[in-house]
Structure formats: structure tokens, C-alpha cells
N, C-alpha and C positions, 0 to 999 in steps of 0.2 A: 467499589471502584467508581470514581467520578468521571465526568466527561473530560476528555483530554483537551486542554487549552492549546490551540495550535499557534505557533509562532509564524512568522512570514513564510510564504511559499515563493521559492525561486523557480523559474522555468527555463529550460534550455531545449533547443531543437534536438532531434535524434542524432545529429552529427556534429553539433556545435562543440562538444567537448574535444573533438579531434583537432579543431582549429585553435583552441585556446592553450593555456599552459597545461602541463601534465596534471592529471587528476590523481590524487592519492586518496584511497579509501581504506579506512580501518574497519575490519569486520570481526564479528564474533557470533557465538551462539549462546542460547540459554533456554532452559525449559520454562514453559509457561503453563497455565492451567488449560490452555487450548492445544498444547503440544509443543514440541521444540520449534524454535525459529532461528533463522539466520538473518542478521541485520548488518548493514553497512552504513557508515557515516563518513562524511567529509568534514574537514576542519576540526580535527581533534575531538570527534564525538559530539559536535554541536549541530550538524546538519544531516538529517536522516535522508538517505537516497535509495534504500532497498530494504525490504523486509518480506520474508517468505517463511511460511510454516513448512515443516517437513516431517516425514517419518523415515527412519533409517539414517542414511548419511546426509550431512548438510549439502544443500544444492549449490555447491560452488560453481558448477557449470552455468547455472541460471544467472548467478551474479556476474560471471565473466561475460556471458552473452549480453547482459544488460549494460555492462560497462567494459567493452572490449579493449579499450586503450588505457584503462586505469591501472595504476600500480596498486596491488592489494597487499595489505599488511594484516595478519591475524593479530588481534589485540585482545588479550584476556579481559581487559577493563570494559570492553563493549558489553559483556554479559550484564554488568551493573546497569548500563544504559537501558538495556532491554527490560530488565526487571523493573526499573523505575517507570518505564513507558507503560508496562502492563499494570502497575500499581496506580497509574493515573496521577503520579506526583510530580511529573515534569513534562514540559513541552519542548519540542525540538523544532528548529527550522526544517523545512522540507525542500528538497531539490527534486523536481519532477522533470524527467527527460522523456519527451515524446513529441509527436506531431502537435500542431496547434489544436486540432480537434480532440486528440487524446487528452491533452492537458485540460481543455475545457470540460470534458467529461469528468476527469478526476477532480477538478475544482467543484463541479456540481455534486459529486459524491461527498465532498467535505462539508457540504451544506445540509446533508441528510442527518438529522439529529439522532443522538443515541436514543434507543427505544422506539425508533420509527423505521419504516421501510419505504422504499420507492420502487416503482416498476421501471423496466427499461424504457417504456413509453414516457413515464414521468421525467426521466433523465433526458431523453431526447427533446422533450418540450422545454426543459430547463436550459438547454444549450441552444435553443432557437431552431432546432432541426427536427420537428415532430415526426417526420417520415423516416428518419435515420435510425430506427430502432435496432436494426441488425448491426449497423456501424457502432452504435453505442455499446451493444453487447460485446463486440470485438475489443473496443477500447477498455471496457470494464475488465475483460479477461486479461488485458495486458498491464493492468495496474501493477507498478513496480513496488508499491509500499502497502502490502496487505495490512488489514486491521486499522492502521492509522488513516489511510485513504479508504474509507469503509465500503469497499465493493461488496462486502458480505451483506450489506443492507439492501441490495438490489435483488428483488424477487420477481417472479413472473406476475403478470397482471392479475391472474386468478388466485394469487396468494401462495402459490406453491414455491417451496424452497428449491431452487434449481441451480445446478452447476456452481462449482467454486474451484478455483485452481488447487486448493488444498483439500478438496473433498467436500461433498454435500453434507456429510455428518458433522464435520468441523464447522461449517457455515451455520448449521442448525444450532450447534452448541453456542456459537458466538451470539446469535440472535436471541436465544433463550437467556443467556447471561445478561443481555442488555434489556430484557423484558419486551422485546419486539414481537415475540411469538409465544 
């Protein structure tokens, strides 16, 4: 699998979607080599705004929490988008919804190359806030687009694979697959 070429990133504040026109999201699930994932796209499958791995039932509650005012449509075609994403054969526009600081952190994560890792301190320095290591950790944990916004590439300063919203073992498998560990 090659490096995913990313299309443009659009950013909105955490409440901005409430003030604009209604947001319609198409979502679906697909199995991947890292486990099942749920993804949501805006604009007919062209703009990725949510991706989360899961075991058991799809985490629709997490999607609704991330996009509380959105109209959600289950679209079976989204599984094809997910498969293409994990094959590395397509890029999608990204829509990141968060505070200015969170979006800065997520954009810094996008600059961590495949096969590399960064510490929370490295990311704090990259966003110009070297003492905000804990705040960076919180922002990394809130990443709404797992895998594509590669929060799994952030490890502890001592090199330990630490915490991941979808489990430390999955994080380790992702890093091993990329040749980072």
C-alpha cells in the first residue's frame, strides 16, 4: 500500500455546521486488514469527515456525537470508498471539524510521513506550543478521521506505543504495517 495522497483540507469550527445549510452525510462500513471501520462522507462520497475502527457494532453513536445536526444516510456504496482508501488508490478531500487548536494539531499529524513516528512533544512544537503536550494529547485523542489523519503515528517520547482510541494493539499493527516499528 502506498502513501495516501491527500486532497485539500477544509476546516470548520465545532459549531459552524449549525449555522450553515443542513449537512448531509453518507456513511457505511467495511472490513479492513486492521478491523472493521465506519466512515462518513459529505458531497456524494468525495469529502471524508469521519472514520473510526470498531469491534462489535458500528459506532453510530460516535458519528452522531461528532455531527449532531447532520442528516445521516446509510449508503452501501461507501464500503467501496473505504476499500479504495485502505488500498491507497484514491485520495479524498477532508473536512475537519474542531477548535482552531485541534485542527492545527490534526494538520501537524498529516505532516508525519508514513513509516515515521512523532512524540506528543514533537507535535506540540510543530504547532508552536511546546509546553502544550497534554493539550496535544487531548486533541490527538479527539481526531475524527482515524488512519487518514494519522494519530496512530504519535507515540510516547520514550518510544512506547501508547493509547489509541481503537486500542493499543490496533495502533501497533498500523505502525508495523507502515514499517514505523
